[in-house]
C-alpha positions in Angstrom: -0.2 21.1 -11.9 -3.3 19.0 -11.4 -3.1 16.3 -8.7 -5.3 13.3 -8.0 -7.0 15.4 -5.2 -8.2 18.0 -7.7 -10.3 15.4 -9.5 -11.4 13.2 -6.6 -14.3 13.6 -4.1 -13.7 14.3 -0.5 -14.9 10.9 0.7 -12.5 9.1 -1.7 -9.7 11.3 -0.5 -10.6 10.6 3.1 -10.7 6.8 2.6 -7.4 6.8 0.8 -5.7 9.1 3.3 -7.0 6.9 6.2 -5.7 3.7 4.5 -2.4 5.3 3.7 -1.8 6.4 7.3 -2.7 2.9 8.6 -0.5 1.0 6.2 2.5 3.4 6.6 2.5 3.1 10.4 2.7 -0.7 10.1 5.4 -0.5 7.4 7.5 1.8 9.6 7.1 -0.5 12.6 8.3 -3.5 10.5 11.2 -1.6 9.0 12.3 -0.5 12.5 11.9 -4.0 14.0 13.0 -6.2 11.1 14.6 -4.0 8.4 12.1 -5.3 5.8 8.6 -6.7 5.4 6.6 -9.0 3.1 3.7 -7.5 1.1 0.5 -7.0 2.9 -2.9 -5.3 2.3 -5.5 -3.3 4.1 -9.0 -2.3 3.1 -12.0 -0.3 4.3 -15.3 -2.2 4.1 -18.5 -0.8 2.8 -19.5 -0.3 6.5 -16.3 1.7 7.2 -14.4 -0.9 9.1 -10.6 -1.4 8.5 -9.6 -4.9 7.5 -6.1 -6.3 7.1 -5.1 -8.8 4.4 -2.1 -11.2 4.4 -1.3 -13.9 1.9 -0.4 -17.4 3.0 3.1 -18.0 1.8 2.6 -21.8 2.0 5.6 -23.9 2.8 8.2 -21.5 1.5 10.4 -20.0 4.3 11.1 -17.0 2.1 8.2 -16.6 -0.3 8.6 -14.6 -3.5 7.1 -11.1 -2.8 5.5 -10.9 -6.3 3.7 -14.2 -5.6 2.5 -12.8 -2.3 1.2 -9.7 -4.1 -0.5 -11.8 -6.7 -2.2 -13.8 -3.9 -3.2 -10.5 -2.1 -4.8 -9.1 -5.3 -6.7 -12.3 -5.9 -8.0 -12.4 -2.3 -9.0 -8.7 -2.2 -10.6 -8.9 -5.7 -12.7 -11.8 -4.5 -14.0 -9.6 -1.7 -14.2 -6.4 -3.8 -18.1 -6.1 -3.5 -17.7 -5.8 0.3 -14.9 -3.2 0.1 -14.8 0.5 -0.8 -11.1 1.1 -0.6 -8.0 -1.0 -0.7 -4.2 -0.7 -0.3 -1.4 -3.1 -1.3 1.9 -2.5 0.4 5.4 -3.6 -0.7 9.0 -3.0 0.4 10.8 -2.2 -2.9 14.4 -1.7 -3.8 15.9 0.0 -6.9 19.5 1.0 -7.8 18.8 4.4 -6.3 16.8 3.8 -3.2 14.7 1.6 -1.0 11.0 2.6 -0.7 7.6 1.7 0.7 5.3 1.4 -2.3 1.6 1.6 -1.6 -1.0 0.9 -4.3 -4.2 2.6 -3.3 -7.6 2.0 -5.0 -11.1 3.2 -4.4 -14.2 1.3 -5.7 -15.8 4.7 -6.7 -13.1 6.0 -8.9 -9.4 5.6 -9.0 -6.1 4.1 -8.3 -2.7 5.7 -7.4 0.7 4.5 -6.4 2.4 6.2 -3.6 6.2 5.8 -3.1 7.9 6.7 0.1 11.7 6.4 -0.2 13.6 5.5 3.0 17.1 4.8 4.3 18.4 3.3 7.4 20.3 5.8 9.6 22.6 5.4 12.5 20.5 5.4 15.7 22.5 8.4 16.8 21.4 10.3 13.7 17.7 9.3 13.9 15.6 8.3 16.9 13.9 5.4 14.9 16.8 4.3 12.7 14.7 4.9 9.6 14.7 8.2 7.7 12.1 9.0 5.1 12.3 11.3 2.0 9.4 13.0 0.2 6.4 10.9 -0.8 5.3 10.9 -4.4 2.0 9.8 -5.9 1.3 8.8 -9.5 -1.8 7.5 -11.3 -2.0 3.7 -11.5 -3.9 0.9 -13.2 -6.7 -0.6 -11.1 -5.9 -4.1 -9.8 -8.8 -4.8 -7.4 -11.6 -3.0 -9.2 -10.7 -3.5 -12.9 -13.0 -1.4 -15.1 -14.6 -2.9 -18.2 -13.9 -1.0 -21.3 -17.2 -2.0 -22.8 
């Protein structure tokens, strides 16, 4: 079975792996400390520096996560010319599981969504209180670097 790595250059893979590791470490920290988190973003600039993005929830005490994501996409899109890779991170829940969902994009080629299911465990069962299942990646539609069909 062909994966995104089979059709992607090494520098794109390196950038996306670097971003994924960065954002998953923060998501894990937030889950262990607070049991949840609001969407956030991270990027790698054209110069190779990491940059964090947060959306201003305004006056709302508990902002709507989809509005926060929309704001993040707008902010990151406005800076897209200065970025080479971007990640948008959300804490999602379905009937079956909770998961960290990471939308990864690279200016040079592609977008994927990575889903990392998790569950809260008894502290006696797990040192951190959070247990992760197998990560899965699927192709996604670009949000930051939308490609023209012309």
